[in-house]
C-alpha positions as CSV (number, residue, x, y, z in Angstrom):
1,M,71.6,81.0,139.6
2,A,70.9,79.5,136.2
3,T,72.8,79.9,133.0
4,F,70.5,81.0,130.2
5,V,71.7,79.8,126.8
6,L,70.1,81.9,124.2
7,I,69.9,80.7,120.6
8,H,68.9,83.2,117.9
9,G,66.9,82.5,114.8
10,A,67.5,82.5,111.0
11,G,69.6,85.3,109.5
12,D,70.3,86.7,113.0
13,T,73.1,87.0,115.6
14,G,73.5,86.7,119.3
15,W,73.1,90.5,119.4
16,Y,69.3,89.9,119.1
17,W,69.4,89.1,122.8
18,H,71.5,92.1,123.9
19,L,68.6,93.8,125.8
20,L,67.5,90.6,127.5
21,E,71.0,89.7,128.7
22,P,71.3,92.5,131.3
23,E,67.8,91.9,132.5
24,L,68.6,88.2,133.2
25,R,71.9,89.2,134.8
26,A,70.1,91.7,137.0
27,R,68.0,88.8,138.2
28,G,71.1,86.9,139.3
29,H,71.6,84.7,136.2
30,D,74.5,84.0,133.8
31,V,73.9,84.3,130.0
32,V,75.5,82.8,126.9
33,A,74.4,84.1,123.5
34,P,76.6,82.7,120.7
35,D,76.5,83.6,117.0
36,L,75.6,80.4,115.0
37,P,77.5,79.7,111.8
38,I,74.4,80.4,109.7
39,D,76.4,81.9,106.8
40,D,78.6,78.8,106.4
41,D,77.3,76.5,103.7
42,A,79.3,73.7,105.2
43,A,77.4,74.0,108.5
44,G,74.2,72.2,109.3
45,L,72.2,71.9,112.5
46,E,74.8,69.6,114.1
47,E,77.4,72.4,113.6
48,Y,75.0,74.9,115.1
49,A,74.6,72.7,118.1
50,D,78.4,72.4,118.3
51,A,78.7,76.2,118.4
52,V,76.3,76.4,121.3
53,V,77.9,73.6,123.3
54,A,81.3,75.2,122.8
55,A,80.0,78.5,124.1
56,V,78.6,76.9,127.2
57,E,82.1,75.8,128.3
58,G,81.0,73.5,131.1
59,R,78.5,75.8,132.7
60,R,75.8,74.1,134.7
61,D,72.1,74.7,135.6
62,L,71.3,75.3,132.0
63,V,68.1,76.9,130.6
64,V,68.1,76.8,126.8
65,V,66.0,79.4,125.1
66,A,65.5,79.4,121.3
67,Q,63.9,82.0,119.1
68,S,62.0,81.2,115.9
69,A,64.2,78.9,113.7
70,G,66.4,78.3,116.8
71,G,63.8,75.7,117.7
72,F,65.5,73.3,115.4
73,T,68.9,73.6,117.2
74,A,67.8,73.9,120.9
75,P,66.7,70.2,121.3
76,L,70.0,69.0,119.9
77,V,71.8,71.0,122.5
78,A,69.4,69.6,125.2
79,D,70.2,66.1,123.9
80,R,73.9,66.7,124.5
81,L,74.1,68.8,127.7
82,P,72.4,68.6,131.2
83,V,69.6,71.0,130.5
84,E,67.1,71.8,133.2
85,V,64.5,73.6,131.0
86,L,64.0,74.1,127.3
87,V,62.1,77.2,126.3
88,L,60.9,77.9,122.8
89,V,60.0,81.5,122.0
90,A,57.8,82.1,119.0
91,A,59.6,79.0,117.7
92,M,59.4,76.3,115.1
93,I,59.0,72.9,116.6
94,P,60.8,70.0,114.6
95,A,59.6,66.5,114.2
96,P,61.9,63.4,114.0
97,G,63.1,62.9,110.5
98,E,61.6,66.1,109.1
99,P,63.8,68.3,107.0
100,P,63.4,71.9,108.2
101,R,62.5,73.0,104.7
102,D,59.4,70.7,104.9
103,W,58.2,72.2,108.1
104,W,56.3,75.0,106.4
105,D,54.1,72.7,104.4
106,N,53.9,70.0,107.0
107,T,52.5,72.4,109.7
108,G,50.2,74.4,107.4
109,C,52.0,77.6,108.3
110,G,51.4,79.2,104.9
111,P,47.6,78.9,104.9
112,A,47.6,80.1,108.5
113,V,49.5,83.2,107.5
114,R,47.2,83.9,104.6
115,E,44.1,83.5,106.8
116,Q,45.4,85.9,109.4
117,A,46.5,88.4,106.8
118,A,42.9,88.4,105.4
119,R,41.8,89.4,108.9
120,D,44.3,92.1,109.7
121,A,44.5,93.9,106.4
122,G,47.7,92.1,105.3
123,R,49.9,93.0,108.2
124,T,50.7,89.3,108.9
125,G,53.3,88.1,106.5
126,H,53.8,91.6,105.0
127,E,57.0,91.9,103.0
128,D,58.0,95.0,104.9
129,P,59.9,93.8,108.0
130,F,58.9,97.0,109.9
131,V,55.3,95.8,109.5
132,S,55.7,92.0,110.0
133,F,58.7,91.7,112.4
134,Y,59.5,95.0,114.0
135,H,56.1,96.7,114.4
136,D,56.4,97.0,118.1
137,V,60.2,97.6,118.2
138,P,61.4,101.3,118.4
139,R,62.3,102.3,114.9
140,R,66.0,103.0,115.5
141,L,66.4,99.7,117.3
142,A,64.6,98.0,114.4
143,E,66.9,99.6,111.9
144,E,69.9,98.5,113.8
145,A,68.5,94.9,113.9
146,L,68.1,95.0,110.1
147,S,71.6,96.3,109.6
148,R,72.9,93.3,111.5
149,E,71.1,90.6,109.4
150,R,73.3,87.9,108.1
151,R,73.0,85.6,105.1
152,Q,71.2,82.4,106.1
153,S,72.5,79.3,104.3
154,T,70.0,76.8,103.1
155,T,72.1,73.9,104.3
156,P,70.3,73.2,107.6
157,G,67.0,72.9,105.8
158,D,68.1,69.9,103.7
159,A,68.9,67.1,106.1
160,P,66.3,65.3,108.2
161,W,66.1,66.6,111.8
162,P,68.4,64.0,113.5
163,L,66.7,63.1,116.8
164,D,64.4,60.1,117.1
165,A,62.3,61.9,119.8
166,W,62.1,65.2,121.7
167,P,64.7,65.2,124.5
168,D,63.4,64.2,128.0
169,V,63.6,67.8,129.3
170,P,60.8,70.0,130.7
171,T,59.7,72.3,127.8
172,R,57.9,75.6,127.8
173,F,56.6,77.6,124.9
174,V,56.4,81.4,124.9
175,L,53.7,82.6,122.4
176,C,53.7,86.3,121.3
177,T,50.1,87.4,120.9
178,E,50.9,90.2,118.4
179,D,53.2,88.0,116.3
180,R,52.7,88.8,112.6
181,F,55.2,86.2,111.3
182,F,53.7,83.1,113.0
183,P,50.0,83.8,113.8
184,P,49.2,83.1,117.4
185,E,46.4,80.7,116.8
186,F,48.7,78.7,114.5
187,L,51.4,78.5,117.2
188,R,48.8,77.4,119.8
189,R,47.9,74.5,117.5
190,H,51.6,73.8,116.7
191,A,52.6,73.6,120.3
192,A,49.6,71.3,121.2
193,Q,50.1,69.0,118.2
194,R,53.8,68.5,118.4
195,L,54.6,68.8,122.1
196,G,51.2,68.5,123.8
197,I,51.7,71.7,125.7
198,T,49.8,75.0,126.2
199,P,51.9,78.0,125.5
200,D,52.6,80.9,128.0
201,E,51.6,84.2,126.3
202,I,53.1,87.6,126.2
203,A,51.8,90.7,124.5
204,A,54.5,91.3,121.9
205,G,55.4,90.8,118.2
206,H,57.8,88.2,116.9
207,C,61.0,90.0,118.1
208,V,60.0,90.0,121.7
209,A,63.6,90.2,123.0
210,L,63.9,93.6,121.4
211,S,60.3,94.9,122.1
212,R,59.6,93.5,125.6
213,P,63.0,92.4,127.2
214,K,61.9,93.1,130.8
215,E,58.7,91.1,130.4
216,L,60.4,88.3,128.7
217,A,63.1,88.2,131.4
218,D,60.4,88.0,134.1
219,M,58.8,85.0,132.2
220,L,62.0,83.2,131.7
221,A,63.2,83.7,135.2
222,S,59.9,82.2,136.5
223,Y,60.8,78.9,134.9
224,V,63.9,78.5,137.1
225,A,63.4,76.5,140.3
226,P,64.2,78.3,143.5
227,R,67.5,77.2,145.0
């Protein structure tokens, strides 16, 4: 049995994972899905990591899974706890010393979004979240997700990312092939350039834990070594 430590993205809550959690438990695993203090202007990435570490409460056999902007926090957790696998799901990959606010320009995300939008009639990067984020999520579920959004403080974006190097932990990247927030081809390059890895792919939009929880659970469970 592994303990899956699930880290949500910007403006979100641990509720994001609520459909994935029972799927992982049905496969014999434990789950921790804390709310990060994203609406606290006094909290930065170190405080986000503190919240995750506190939620783990001494559990072992950890698999840390991070969605989207959670990619900035997950390696900090892996640097502090005995993590067996680190999984990035449609996630941003930080570089040592890089303030998160600079990630967008440094990685060329903006031009990649515009290029993909030119190919898909403006769906990628669309201002309507039902088009860009939740296009493959059932409407009522998407509406509930929107109702649970929280204010995201800008504080974590200001300080340089604190690690000198990526933690020495096996790392996987889950790419969503129908992602309209981070274009798939951009994420393939991003994972290759920053981590030297080839992503595993799943047919889903950016919010895969809401649209394809069973399929995501299967993929995550496959990363756990048999005991």
